[in-house]
C-alpha positions as CSV (number, residue, x, y, z in Angstrom):
1,X,-92.9,-20.5,106.0
2,X,-91.1,-20.2,109.0
3,X,-89.2,-23.5,107.7
4,X,-87.8,-21.2,104.8
5,X,-84.2,-20.9,104.6
6,X,-84.1,-19.2,101.3
7,X,-84.0,-15.4,102.6
8,X,-83.8,-12.2,100.1
9,X,-84.1,-8.7,100.8
10,X,-87.0,-8.2,98.3
11,X,-90.2,-7.9,99.8
12,X,-92.4,-8.9,96.5
13,X,-90.1,-12.2,96.5
14,X,-93.2,-13.6,98.9
15,X,-96.2,-12.3,96.4
16,X,-94.7,-14.3,93.8
17,X,-94.3,-17.3,95.8
18,X,-98.0,-16.8,96.6
19,X,-98.4,-16.2,92.7
20,X,-96.4,-20.0,92.0
21,X,-98.0,-21.6,95.0
22,X,-101.9,-20.1,93.1
23,X,-100.5,-21.4,89.8
24,X,-99.2,-25.3,90.7
25,X,-102.9,-25.3,92.9
26,X,-104.7,-25.2,89.6
27,X,-102.2,-28.1,88.3
28,X,-103.3,-29.8,91.1
29,X,-100.3,-29.4,93.4
30,X,-100.8,-28.5,96.7
31,X,-97.0,-27.7,98.5
32,X,-96.5,-26.0,101.7
33,X,-95.3,-22.8,100.7
34,X,-91.9,-22.9,102.4
35,X,-90.9,-25.3,99.5
36,X,-92.2,-23.1,96.6
37,X,-90.8,-19.8,97.9
38,X,-87.2,-21.6,98.5
39,X,-86.8,-23.2,95.1
40,X,-88.6,-20.4,93.6
41,X,-86.6,-17.9,94.4
42,X,-83.5,-19.9,93.9
43,X,-84.7,-19.9,89.8
44,X,-85.5,-16.8,89.6
45,X,-82.7,-14.8,92.2
46,X,-79.0,-15.4,91.5
47,X,-77.2,-15.9,94.6
48,X,-74.9,-13.3,97.2
49,X,-75.2,-9.5,96.8
50,X,-78.5,-8.5,96.1
51,X,-79.6,-12.4,95.6
52,X,-80.9,-14.7,98.2
53,X,-79.0,-16.1,101.2
54,X,-79.7,-19.7,103.2
55,X,-79.8,-19.5,106.4
56,X,-82.7,-20.8,109.0
57,X,-85.5,-18.1,109.8
58,X,-86.2,-19.3,113.6
59,X,-85.1,-21.8,116.4
60,X,-87.1,-25.3,116.2
61,X,-87.5,-28.8,118.2
62,X,-83.5,-30.3,118.5
63,X,-85.5,-33.5,116.9
64,X,-86.2,-32.0,113.6
65,X,-82.8,-30.4,113.7
66,X,-81.2,-33.8,111.2
67,X,-84.3,-33.3,108.8
68,X,-83.9,-29.3,108.5
69,X,-79.5,-29.7,107.9
70,X,-80.6,-32.3,105.4
71,X,-83.0,-29.7,103.7
72,X,-80.4,-27.0,103.9
73,X,-78.0,-29.7,102.2
74,X,-80.4,-30.2,99.4
75,X,-81.1,-26.2,98.7
76,X,-76.9,-26.2,98.8
77,X,-77.0,-28.5,95.9
78,X,-80.1,-26.9,94.0
79,X,-78.5,-23.9,94.3
80,X,-74.8,-25.1,93.1
81,X,-76.1,-26.6,90.0
82,X,-75.5,-25.3,86.8
83,X,-79.0,-25.2,86.0
84,X,-80.3,-23.1,88.1
85,X,-77.6,-20.5,88.3
86,X,-78.8,-20.1,84.1
87,X,-82.2,-19.8,84.8
88,X,-81.5,-17.3,87.3
89,X,-80.2,-15.4,84.5
90,X,-83.4,-15.5,82.3
91,X,-85.7,-13.5,84.6
92,X,-88.7,-16.2,83.9
93,X,-92.2,-14.9,84.2
94,X,-94.3,-16.3,87.1
95,X,-96.1,-18.4,84.9
96,X,-93.1,-19.8,83.6
97,X,-91.8,-20.5,87.2
98,X,-94.9,-21.7,88.2
99,X,-94.8,-24.7,85.7
100,X,-90.9,-25.3,86.5
101,X,-91.8,-25.9,90.4
102,X,-94.4,-28.2,88.7
103,X,-92.1,-30.1,86.8
104,X,-89.3,-30.3,89.8
105,X,-91.9,-31.1,92.8
106,X,-94.4,-32.7,91.0
107,X,-93.3,-36.2,91.2
108,X,-92.4,-35.5,94.9
109,X,-96.2,-34.9,95.7
110,X,-98.2,-37.5,94.2
111,X,-95.4,-39.6,96.2
112,X,-96.9,-38.4,99.2
113,X,-98.9,-40.3,100.9
114,X,-100.5,-37.7,102.9
115,X,-104.5,-38.0,102.8
116,X,-104.7,-34.6,104.1
117,X,-102.2,-33.2,101.9
118,X,-105.0,-31.3,100.0
119,X,-107.1,-30.2,102.8
120,X,-108.2,-26.4,103.5
121,X,-106.2,-25.3,100.1
122,X,-107.1,-22.0,99.4
123,X,-105.8,-19.7,97.0
124,X,-103.2,-17.1,99.0
125,X,-103.4,-13.3,98.6
126,X,-101.6,-11.5,96.2
127,X,-101.4,-8.2,98.4
128,X,-98.2,-7.0,99.9
129,X,-100.1,-5.2,102.9
130,X,-100.8,-8.7,104.1
131,X,-98.6,-10.7,103.7
132,X,-95.7,-8.7,104.3
133,X,-97.0,-8.0,108.3
134,X,-97.3,-11.2,109.4
135,X,-95.3,-12.8,112.4
136,X,-94.7,-16.0,110.8
137,X,-92.5,-17.3,113.9
138,X,-95.4,-16.3,115.8
139,X,-97.9,-17.8,114.4
140,X,-95.8,-21.1,114.2
141,X,-96.0,-21.6,117.9
142,X,-100.5,-21.8,117.5
143,X,-99.8,-24.7,114.5
144,X,-99.6,-28.4,114.9
145,X,-96.3,-29.1,112.7
146,X,-97.2,-33.0,112.9
147,X,-98.1,-33.1,109.1
148,X,-95.4,-30.7,108.1
149,X,-92.8,-32.3,109.9
150,X,-94.3,-35.8,107.6
151,X,-93.9,-33.6,104.8
152,X,-90.3,-32.9,105.4
153,X,-89.2,-36.5,106.0
154,X,-90.6,-37.4,102.9
155,X,-88.7,-34.3,101.2
156,X,-86.2,-34.9,102.4
157,X,-86.4,-38.6,101.4
158,X,-86.9,-37.4,97.7
159,X,-83.9,-35.0,97.5
160,X,-81.7,-37.0,95.0
161,X,-85.0,-36.8,92.6
162,X,-85.8,-33.3,93.0
163,X,-82.5,-32.4,92.4
164,X,-81.9,-35.0,89.0
165,X,-85.3,-33.0,88.2
166,X,-84.0,-29.5,88.4
167,X,-81.0,-31.2,86.4
168,X,-83.5,-32.4,83.2
169,X,-84.8,-29.1,82.6
170,X,-84.0,-28.2,79.1
171,X,-82.8,-25.0,79.1
172,X,-82.8,-24.7,75.5
173,X,-86.6,-24.9,75.5
174,X,-86.8,-22.2,78.3
175,X,-84.4,-19.9,76.1
176,X,-86.9,-20.4,72.9
177,X,-89.9,-19.4,75.2
178,X,-88.2,-16.6,76.5
179,X,-87.5,-14.9,72.8
180,X,-90.9,-14.7,72.2
181,X,-93.1,-12.1,73.5
182,X,-95.7,-14.0,75.5
183,X,-98.0,-13.4,78.2
184,X,-101.4,-14.3,79.7
185,X,-102.9,-11.7,77.1
186,X,-101.5,-12.9,74.1
187,X,-102.3,-16.9,74.8
188,X,-106.0,-15.6,75.7
189,X,-106.5,-13.3,72.8
190,X,-104.8,-16.3,70.7
191,X,-106.7,-18.8,72.2
192,X,-109.7,-17.5,73.4
193,X,-108.4,-18.0,77.5
194,X,-105.8,-17.7,79.5
195,X,-102.2,-19.0,79.4
196,X,-102.2,-22.6,78.5
197,X,-100.6,-24.0,82.0
198,X,-101.0,-27.6,80.4
199,X,-99.8,-26.5,77.3
200,X,-96.5,-25.1,79.3
201,X,-95.7,-28.0,81.4
202,X,-96.0,-30.3,78.5
203,X,-93.6,-28.4,76.0
204,X,-91.1,-28.2,79.3
205,X,-91.3,-32.3,79.2
206,X,-91.6,-33.3,75.9
207,X,-88.5,-34.9,73.8
208,X,-89.9,-33.8,70.5
209,X,-90.5,-30.4,71.7
210,X,-87.0,-29.9,73.6
211,X,-85.7,-31.1,69.7
212,X,-88.2,-28.1,67.6
213,X,-86.8,-25.5,70.5
214,X,-83.2,-26.6,69.8
215,X,-83.5,-26.3,66.0
216,X,-85.6,-23.2,66.6
217,X,-82.5,-22.1,68.6
218,X,-79.8,-22.7,65.7
219,X,-82.2,-20.5,63.1
220,X,-83.5,-17.5,65.4
221,X,-80.0,-15.6,65.3
222,X,-80.2,-15.2,61.7
223,X,-84.0,-14.0,61.6
224,X,-83.6,-11.5,64.5
225,X,-81.2,-9.6,61.9
226,X,-85.0,-8.7,60.3
227,X,-85.4,-4.9,60.8
228,X,-89.1,-3.8,61.0
229,X,-90.2,-1.5,58.7
230,X,-92.6,0.7,59.3
231,X,-96.2,1.2,57.5
232,X,-95.7,5.4,56.9
233,X,-93.9,8.4,57.4
234,X,-93.1,10.2,60.7
235,X,-91.0,12.8,59.0
236,X,-92.3,15.5,56.9
237,X,-90.5,15.1,52.8
238,X,-91.5,17.3,49.9
239,X,-94.8,18.3,49.5
240,X,-98.6,17.4,51.0
241,X,-100.2,14.8,49.1
242,X,-103.7,15.0,50.1
243,X,-106.4,16.6,52.6
244,X,-107.2,14.5,55.2
245,X,-109.4,13.8,58.3
246,X,-107.4,12.5,60.3
247,X,-103.3,13.8,61.0
248,X,-101.3,15.6,63.5
249,X,-101.9,18.8,65.0
250,X,-98.5,20.2,63.2
251,X,-100.8,19.0,60.0
252,X,-103.5,20.8,60.6
253,X,-105.2,23.3,57.5
254,X,-104.5,26.5,59.1
255,X,-107.8,28.0,58.2
256,X,-109.6,25.6,60.5
257,X,-108.5,27.8,63.4
258,X,-110.1,30.5,62.3
259,X,-113.4,29.1,63.7
260,X,-115.4,30.0,67.1
261,X,-113.8,28.1,70.1
262,X,-117.2,26.3,70.6
263,X,-117.3,25.7,66.9
264,X,-113.5,25.0,66.7
265,X,-114.0,22.0,69.8
266,X,-117.3,20.7,68.0
267,X,-115.4,19.7,64.6
268,X,-113.1,18.4,67.1
269,X,-115.4,16.2,68.7
270,X,-116.8,15.3,65.4
271,X,-113.4,14.6,63.6
272,X,-114.4,17.4,61.3
273,X,-111.3,19.0,61.3
274,X,-109.2,18.9,58.0
275,X,-105.0,17.8,57.6
276,X,-102.5,18.3,55.5
277,X,-101.7,14.6,54.6
278,X,-98.0,13.3,53.2
279,X,-98.2,10.1,52.5
280,X,-100.6,7.0,52.7
281,X,-100.1,3.6,54.3
282,X,-98.5,1.6,52.2
283,X,-100.2,-0.7,49.5
284,X,-99.4,-4.2,51.5
285,X,-100.8,-2.9,55.0
286,X,-103.4,-5.2,54.6
287,X,-101.2,-8.2,54.0
288,X,-102.3,-11.8,55.6
289,X,-99.7,-14.2,56.2
290,X,-101.0,-17.6,56.7
291,X,-99.1,-20.6,57.8
292,X,-100.4,-24.2,57.8
293,X,-98.3,-27.0,59.4
294,X,-99.5,-30.2,58.7
295,X,-99.6,-32.3,61.8
296,X,-100.4,-36.0,60.6
297,X,-98.8,-39.1,61.5
298,X,-96.6,-38.9,58.2
299,X,-94.8,-35.7,59.8
300,X,-93.5,-37.4,63.6
301,X,-89.6,-37.8,63.8
302,X,-87.4,-35.4,61.9
303,X,-90.0,-33.9,59.5
304,X,-91.9,-32.5,62.4
305,X,-88.9,-31.2,64.2
306,X,-87.7,-29.1,60.6
307,X,-91.3,-27.9,60.0
308,X,-91.9,-26.5,63.6
309,X,-88.8,-25.3,63.9
310,X,-89.2,-23.7,60.6
311,X,-92.3,-22.1,61.4
312,X,-91.8,-20.7,64.3
313,X,-88.6,-19.2,63.3
314,X,-90.7,-18.4,60.2
315,X,-93.2,-16.7,62.7
316,X,-90.5,-14.2,63.8
317,X,-89.4,-13.0,60.8
318,X,-92.4,-12.0,59.6
319,X,-93.9,-10.6,62.5
320,X,-90.3,-8.5,62.8
321,X,-91.5,-7.5,59.3
322,X,-94.6,-5.9,60.8
323,X,-96.8,-8.4,59.0
324,X,-99.9,-9.8,60.8
325,X,-99.5,-13.8,60.7
326,X,-102.3,-16.5,61.4
327,X,-100.9,-19.8,62.3
328,X,-103.2,-23.5,61.7
329,X,-102.4,-27.3,62.2
330,X,-103.9,-29.6,59.8
331,X,-104.7,-33.2,59.2
332,X,-108.0,-34.4,58.8
333,X,-109.4,-30.9,60.1
334,X,-108.4,-27.5,60.5
335,X,-107.1,-26.9,64.0
336,X,-107.6,-23.7,66.1
337,X,-106.3,-20.2,64.4
338,X,-103.6,-18.6,66.3
339,X,-103.1,-15.4,65.4
340,X,-100.4,-13.2,65.9
341,X,-100.6,-9.9,65.3
342,X,-97.7,-7.0,64.8
343,X,-96.7,-7.1,68.6
344,X,-95.2,-10.5,68.0
345,X,-96.9,-12.6,71.0
346,X,-96.8,-16.2,69.8
347,X,-98.3,-18.8,71.9
348,X,-94.8,-20.8,71.4
349,X,-96.1,-23.5,74.1
350,X,-98.7,-24.8,72.1
351,X,-97.2,-24.8,68.5
352,X,-94.3,-26.6,70.4
353,X,-96.5,-29.5,72.3
354,X,-99.8,-29.8,70.0
355,X,-100.5,-33.0,69.1
356,X,-103.1,-35.2,66.8
357,X,-104.3,-38.6,65.8
358,X,-107.4,-37.6,63.1
359,X,-105.8,-39.1,60.5
360,X,-105.6,-37.2,57.1
361,X,-108.3,-35.7,54.7
362,X,-106.2,-32.9,52.2
363,X,-109.6,-32.7,50.4
364,X,-111.5,-31.4,52.8
365,X,-108.8,-29.0,54.7
366,X,-108.6,-27.3,51.4
367,X,-111.7,-27.2,50.4
368,X,-112.5,-25.3,53.5
369,X,-109.2,-22.8,52.7
370,X,-110.4,-22.0,49.4
371,X,-114.2,-20.7,51.1
372,X,-112.3,-19.0,53.8
373,X,-109.9,-17.2,51.5
374,X,-112.1,-16.3,49.2
375,X,-113.9,-15.1,52.3
376,X,-111.2,-13.1,53.1
377,X,-110.6,-11.5,49.6
378,X,-114.0,-10.4,49.1
379,X,-115.2,-9.2,52.5
380,X,-112.2,-7.8,54.4
381,X,-110.0,-7.4,51.4
382,X,-106.9,-9.1,52.7
383,X,-104.3,-10.1,50.6
384,X,-103.4,-13.4,51.4
385,X,-99.9,-15.1,51.1
386,X,-100.2,-19.1,52.9
387,X,-97.4,-20.8,53.5
388,X,-97.8,-25.0,53.8
389,X,-95.6,-26.7,55.1
390,X,-96.3,-30.6,54.5
391,X,-94.7,-33.9,53.6
392,X,-94.4,-35.8,50.3
393,X,-97.6,-37.7,50.6
394,X,-99.8,-34.9,50.9
395,X,-102.3,-35.5,47.8
396,X,-104.3,-32.4,47.0
397,X,-106.4,-32.2,43.4
398,X,-104.2,-30.0,40.9
399,X,-108.3,-28.4,40.7
400,X,-108.3,-27.1,44.1
401,X,-104.5,-25.7,44.3
402,X,-105.7,-23.9,41.1
403,X,-108.7,-22.0,42.8
404,X,-106.9,-21.6,46.1
405,X,-104.0,-19.8,43.9
406,X,-106.9,-16.9,42.5
407,X,-107.2,-15.8,46.1
408,X,-104.0,-16.2,47.6
409,X,-100.3,-16.7,46.7
410,X,-99.4,-20.2,47.7
411,X,-96.0,-21.1,48.8
412,X,-95.5,-24.5,49.5
413,X,-92.6,-26.6,51.5
414,X,-92.7,-30.3,51.3
415,X,-90.6,-32.3,53.4
416,X,-90.1,-35.3,51.2
417,X,-89.9,-39.1,52.7
418,X,-87.2,-41.4,51.1
419,X,-89.3,-41.5,47.8
420,X,-88.3,-38.7,44.7
421,X,-91.4,-38.6,43.7
422,X,-93.2,-35.2,44.0
423,X,-97.1,-34.9,44.7
424,X,-99.0,-34.1,41.5
425,X,-99.9,-30.3,43.1
426,X,-96.3,-28.7,43.6
427,X,-95.9,-27.6,39.7
428,X,-98.7,-25.8,40.3
429,X,-97.8,-23.6,43.4
430,X,-96.6,-19.9,42.8
431,X,-93.0,-21.2,44.6
432,X,-92.1,-24.0,46.7
433,X,-89.1,-25.7,47.9
434,X,-88.9,-29.6,48.0
435,X,-86.7,-31.0,51.0
436,X,-84.7,-34.0,50.6
437,X,-84.6,-36.9,53.2
438,X,-81.0,-36.4,53.2
439,X,-80.9,-32.5,54.4
440,X,-82.5,-34.3,57.5
441,X,-79.6,-36.1,58.2
442,X,-77.0,-33.7,59.9
443,X,-77.7,-30.8,62.3
444,X,-76.1,-28.6,59.7
445,X,-77.1,-29.7,56.3
446,X,-80.9,-28.9,58.2
447,X,-79.8,-25.9,59.6
448,X,-78.7,-24.8,55.9
449,X,-81.8,-25.9,53.9
450,X,-83.9,-24.2,56.7
451,X,-82.2,-20.8,56.0
452,X,-82.1,-21.3,52.4
453,X,-86.0,-21.4,53.1
454,X,-86.4,-18.2,55.2
455,X,-84.4,-16.0,52.8
456,X,-86.3,-17.1,49.7
457,X,-89.6,-17.2,51.8
458,X,-89.6,-13.2,52.5
459,X,-88.2,-12.2,49.2
460,X,-90.6,-14.3,47.0
461,X,-93.9,-13.1,48.9
462,X,-95.8,-10.5,46.8
463,X,-96.0,-7.2,48.0
464,X,-98.8,-5.8,45.8
465,X,-101.9,-7.5,45.4
466,X,-102.4,-10.4,42.4
467,X,-105.3,-9.2,40.0
468,X,-108.7,-10.2,40.7
469,X,-109.6,-13.4,38.6
470,X,-113.1,-13.7,36.8
471,X,-113.5,-16.6,39.1
472,X,-114.3,-14.3,42.7
473,X,-117.2,-13.0,41.3
474,X,-118.7,-15.6,40.7
475,X,-120.5,-16.3,44.1
476,X,-121.8,-20.2,42.9
477,X,-118.0,-20.3,42.2
478,X,-116.6,-21.2,46.4
479,X,-119.8,-23.3,47.1
480,X,-119.0,-25.6,44.2
481,X,-115.1,-25.9,45.3
482,X,-116.8,-26.9,48.7
483,X,-118.7,-30.1,47.7
484,X,-118.0,-32.6,50.1
485,X,-115.2,-34.4,49.6
486,X,-116.1,-37.6,47.4
487,X,-117.9,-35.1,45.0
488,X,-116.5,-34.6,41.2
489,X,-114.9,-31.4,41.4
490,X,-114.5,-29.1,37.5
491,X,-113.2,-25.4,37.6
492,X,-112.7,-23.5,34.7
493,X,-109.2,-22.8,33.1
494,X,-107.8,-19.8,34.5
495,X,-106.7,-17.0,31.8
496,X,-103.2,-16.6,31.4
């Protein structure tokens, strides 16, 4: 840190730099702390009043001054970049900043041929009481700096490459990630672990992910106009509707206050007090929005951009409406379930960077979906609204779609190839949207078509549960439908 040139008045900047350093170590990039601190602070704070300044901290040997001058000029170039200024205004999280630093400095680190560059690398403490009390200039006198001079010489030789990597950062992808409430808790709850820095790294470096991010940003302004609707009343209107075991203190039945203090306290502990109830939760409280996105090879290119961009916008729209959402990719199998709660925390890097090379087996996928939706409907009493985004070569047995319709409302979005022939199951869907190939040709047409689908999807999904079909009470039906893909399939005709 004695070589650091970017200085700030905020003592927590050093703690954040240590957090960035620890994240970079997990990705295999072990850089000196002063470089991580200097560039990271420039990406997270504005320059000038209340921000950072660029100046040397200590006096160093005259022979090193030319290299330090070149390093300072590199920092000045980075600080003057429009990309840096816009990133500083976004107030990025530490995980995002660590990945951006890896994108900027990773190649430079890999080109550094010093064999001892990772020797002794250990996680830094994230304690201001420890980091803030160190006299870096004093400790620098006891340190052998020869390896550090070698790195500094290598760094200034790569200065133009570092600046180019800053300019290559896709700001639209960074903005999109900031529009969704994502943190380490959201990612871990959805995918079973800490936020995946590898997915975030891939999303920021993938041209396909950048295209999806650009398309999503075209749709989100209209989606963000949606307002979340609450599930129950928060103010009194008209009279009481029922007597409940739960409620607010102002709705407590007055006769409950006549108990002795000991009895009253025991009834509070046992949740046996009586409350006046005004209005029940709305009937669609347990509605589940199930979004399925085809990720097979037929969805590459413009179809993938349209499908994932539309999917992200639809997720944002449904979370603003207060629904729970499950998102899954499928090709020859169903991939991991991403559960998006009502707090709206979405693992966007995973959705942007996911790739699969597993071919196609739609019969197997939708037989598995039939079993799952039947279980959700019977055991958990969920009302499932299923959105399927796929292409014109997706072939599913009509009988299978008919069976799924008995358990869920099925909304299909079919992105056609050059052929205009619809798959045989499309007329059986509860509601469908067909995206012609010419609608993907221009940005304006693609945006207009996606906005039409977003508007229709919100109106089409039912608020009340469909009547339970007789087939649901037959425990053998789902097992018969879950046969192997090569077996024959017979379904009784749905009444009505």
